[in-house]
Residue, then its C-alpha position, 0 to 999 in steps of 0.5 A: x795548717x788549719x789556721x782559717x775557718x770558713x763560717x757563714x757569710x750573709x749579704x743583706x740586699x735591703x734597699x733604702x731611699x736616700x735623702x742626700x741632697x746634691x746641693x748639700x754635697x761639698x767639694x774639698x775646696x767648697x768645704x774649706x771656704x765654708x769652714x773659713x766663713x763659719x770660723x770668721x762669723x764665730x770670731x766676729x760674734x765672740x769679739x762683739x760679746x767681749x766688747x760688750x762685756x768690756x763696756x759693762x766693766x768700764x761703766x761699772x768702774x766709772x760708777 
């Protein structure tokens, strides 16, 4: 039918040295734990900034 046309197929066999660390690779369970830990740390730092801003506003209002 002439629907397919075979062109040039080239394979590159370049070998590169990998620098992936087996200690940095994460399983799904470990990735979930790490994500929760990072989100918790972000939440705590954001809450500390909010409390500091509230303290500044209260000090200005009292003055």
